[in-house]
C-alpha positions in Angstrom: 12.1 -32.4 50.2 8.7 -30.7 49.6 10.5 -27.7 48.1 12.4 -30.0 45.7 9.2 -31.7 44.6 7.5 -28.4 44.0 10.4 -27.0 42.1 10.6 -30.2 39.9 6.8 -30.0 39.3 7.1 -26.3 38.5 10.1 -26.7 36.2 8.5 -29.4 34.1 5.0 -27.8 34.1 3.4 -31.0 35.4 2.3 -32.5 32.1 0.6 -35.3 34.0 0.6 -36.7 37.5 2.9 -39.6 38.3 1.3 -42.9 39.0 2.1 -42.6 42.7 0.1 -39.3 42.9 -3.5 -38.8 43.7 -5.4 -36.4 41.4 -8.8 -34.9 42.1 -10.9 -32.5 40.0 -12.9 -29.9 41.8 -14.7 -26.6 41.5 -15.3 -26.2 45.2 -13.3 -23.0 45.8 -14.6 -22.9 49.4 -12.7 -26.1 50.1 -9.4 -24.7 49.1 -6.9 -24.0 51.9 -7.2 -20.4 53.0 -3.7 -19.5 51.7 -4.6 -20.9 48.2 -8.1 -19.2 48.3 -6.5 -15.9 49.2 -3.9 -16.0 46.5 -6.4 -17.1 43.9 -8.6 -14.1 44.9 -5.7 -11.7 44.7 -4.7 -13.0 41.3 -8.2 -12.8 40.0 -8.6 -9.3 41.2 -5.3 -8.3 39.5 -6.4 -10.0 36.3 -9.8 -8.4 36.3 -8.2 -5.0 36.7 -5.3 -5.5 34.4 -3.1 -4.7 37.4 0.4 -5.9 36.7 1.7 -3.9 39.7 -0.3 -6.2 42.0 1.2 -9.3 40.3 4.7 -7.8 40.6 4.1 -7.0 44.3 3.1 -10.6 44.9 6.1 -11.9 43.0 8.3 -9.7 45.1 6.8 -11.1 48.3 7.9 -14.6 47.5 11.3 -16.1 48.1 11.1 -17.6 44.6 9.0 -15.9 41.9 6.5 -18.0 40.0 7.9 -19.6 36.8 6.4 -17.9 33.8 8.6 -19.5 31.1 10.6 -22.7 30.7 13.5 -20.5 29.6 15.4 -17.9 31.8 13.4 -14.7 32.3 14.9 -11.6 33.9 11.6 -9.7 34.1 8.5 -12.0 34.6 6.0 -9.1 34.1 7.7 -7.9 30.9 7.7 -11.5 29.7 4.0 -12.0 30.4 3.1 -8.8 28.6 5.2 -9.9 25.6 3.1 -13.1 25.4 -0.1 -11.1 25.2 -1.8 -10.4 21.9 -2.3 -6.8 22.8 0.4 -4.2 23.6 -0.9 -3.5 27.1 -0.8 -7.2 28.1 -4.5 -7.3 28.9 -5.2 -10.4 26.9 -2.8 -12.5 29.1 -4.6 -11.1 32.1 -7.9 -12.4 30.6 -6.2 -15.8 30.2 -5.2 -15.7 33.9 -8.8 -14.9 34.9 -10.2 -17.6 32.7 -7.9 -20.2 34.1 -8.6 -19.3 37.7 -12.4 -19.4 37.1 -12.1 -23.0 35.7 -12.2 -26.3 37.6 -8.9 -27.1 39.3 -6.9 -30.2 40.0 -5.5 -31.3 43.3 -2.3 -33.2 43.0 -1.2 -35.1 46.2 2.1 -36.9 46.5 2.3 -39.3 49.4 3.6 -37.5 52.5 3.5 -34.1 50.9 1.1 -31.1 50.8 -1.2 -30.9 47.8 -0.5 -28.7 44.8 -3.4 -27.0 43.1 -3.4 -26.6 39.3 -5.7 -24.6 37.0 -7.1 -25.9 34.7 -7.3 -29.4 35.9 -6.8 -30.4 32.3 -3.1 -29.6 32.7 -2.8 -32.4 35.3 -4.5 -35.1 33.3 -2.1 -37.9 32.1 -3.6 -37.8 28.6 -5.9 -35.2 27.0 -6.3 -37.1 23.7 -9.5 -38.8 24.8 -11.4 -36.4 27.0 -14.9 -37.0 28.3 -17.5 -34.6 26.8 -17.5 -32.3 29.9 -13.7 -32.1 29.7 -13.9 -31.1 26.0 -16.4 -28.4 27.0 -13.9 -27.2 29.6 -11.1 -27.2 27.1 -13.2 -25.2 24.6 -14.0 -22.7 27.3 -10.3 -21.9 27.6 -9.0 -22.4 24.1 -10.0 -21.8 20.5 -11.2 -25.0 18.8 -8.1 -25.4 16.7 -5.8 -25.2 19.7 -7.9 -27.5 21.8 -7.9 -30.1 19.0 -4.1 -29.7 18.6 -3.7 -30.4 22.3 -5.9 -33.5 22.0 -3.9 -34.7 19.0 -0.6 -34.3 21.0 -2.2 -35.8 24.1 -0.6 -33.2 26.4 -1.9 -29.9 27.8 0.8 -27.4 26.9 -1.4 -24.3 27.1 -1.3 -21.8 30.0 -1.7 -23.1 33.5 -1.4 -21.9 37.1 0.0 -23.9 40.0 -0.3 -22.9 43.7 1.2 -24.8 46.6 -1.0 -25.5 49.7 0.8 -22.9 51.7 -0.2 -20.2 49.1 3.1 -20.0 47.2 2.5 -19.1 43.6 4.5 -21.7 41.6 3.7 -21.1 38.0 1.8 -19.2 35.4 3.3 -20.9 32.4 2.6 -22.3 28.9 4.6 -25.0 27.1 5.7 -28.4 28.0 
């Protein structure tokens, strides 16, 4: 059942937590479960170094690779590089690093392990009326025009990362 919930959340990108879910915002990386902390560190190191081989290795270690698109993708690394504004794919690695340095959300469904989402903004039910600190967080991750467009739409459809409590990398995806 947990696997089904995770797959559903990953497929739909978690636009907002359901009413039965608990949602917490944090920047206490030391409080993350060890498996989540380890994966976050590995992803940050790969992002800082522009090391797609490290991302590929991690993807290959998992039974199910992380979702990088809401469409079918044969080669997740090639897809990520194609989404970058530079030919080497380094800009998308900067996005990954920026996300993982931001505050995160903790989504807890009753009876299930938590799921961790970066940025937490992607887990808010509505981003049209953010608190001032939340707007600052959005502007740290997005150009003003894009942050304002998301606020108008009320949904975070920019890049986000989700990691399961057991350290499984669920998503690095944009869209809704």
